[in-house]
N, C-alpha and C positions, 0 to 999 in steps of 0.2 A: 845130386842135380840130373835132371831128364835129359834125352838125346834132343828133344824138342827143343829146351831153353839153351843147351849148348848152341843148337843151329841158330837161334832166333840171336843170341849172342854173337856170334860170328857175322850173319847178315846186318845186325845193329852197327857191328864195327866196321864192317867193309863199308857202308853208306857214310857212317861218319867221318871215316878217312877221306872218300872222295868229295865230302861237303867241307873238308877243312882246309881250304886253300881258295885264297881270295880269287885267283884266275878261274877256276872251276866253278864258283859262286857266280862270276860275271857270266860264263857260257852257260849258266842255268837261267838267270836272268834273260839271257838274250832269246833263249829257247821257249821262255813260258808262253808268246804267244804264236808258237808253232814252229815249223821245219825252218832250218838256216843253211846254206850252203856254208861249207868250211869257210871260204874266202871271204863271205861276209863276215862270220864270227872273227877271223883274223882282223879285218878291218876295223870293227866295233870295238875290239878290245885292245887294239895296237900292240898285237901279238904276233911274234916271229912264228912260222909255220911248223917249225920244231917243237917249239914251246907249247904250241896249241895242238899239234898232234899227242905229243904226251899228256896233256890234262884230259884232251877226248879220251885217250884209251884208257886213263885210270876210271872216269865216269863210265865208258862202256863196259869194262871189266865189273864194275860195281852194280850196274844193272840199272843204271840211271838215265843214261841215253842210247840211243839206237841209231846206225846210220844205214844209209842206202848209196848206192853208187849210181850216177847216171853219166854214162860216157867217162869222162875223166874227173868228173866233179862227185865229192862227196857231200851228203845233206845229212843233217843230223837232227834229231827229236827227241824230246823227253819220252821217257817210257812211262806210260799211264800207270797211275799208282804208286810210283818209286817214291816220290815225297810225301804222300800221305802214308806210305809204310814208315818213312822216318820218324814221321809225326808221331803215329802211334807207337814206335818203339821208345822215342823220348818220353812220352806221357807216360808209359806203362814204368818207367824208371822214377817216377815222382816219389817223395818219401809218402809212407804211410803212416797214418797218425794211429798211435798205440795209446790204449787208454792206461793209464796208471798203474790200475789194479792186475794189468796183464803183463805189467813189466817186470816180470819175476826171474830174471837173469842172474848171473852170477855177483852182480854189482847190487842188487836190489835188496 
């Protein structure tokens, strides 16, 4: 296994973890059309501030969202390319068709 493959697996696992929660998927859906204030996200998702902060931190650590402060407000946006990166990683995991004559393993 190459280092690049190990890094790719780590990155894919981090993205998959970040996307493995219904609340986090709701956040991503809410951010699809652009930047949102954390207070708006809380209202839209009917989520308490502490719960929302936890999920936003997971998404931020995985590189899915980024934030900026404006006074006492935090605004979140999707990181460009993060969803495409996950898409490409999932596509790369599709089964590969193997021709029957190439299947000369221990059971063939």
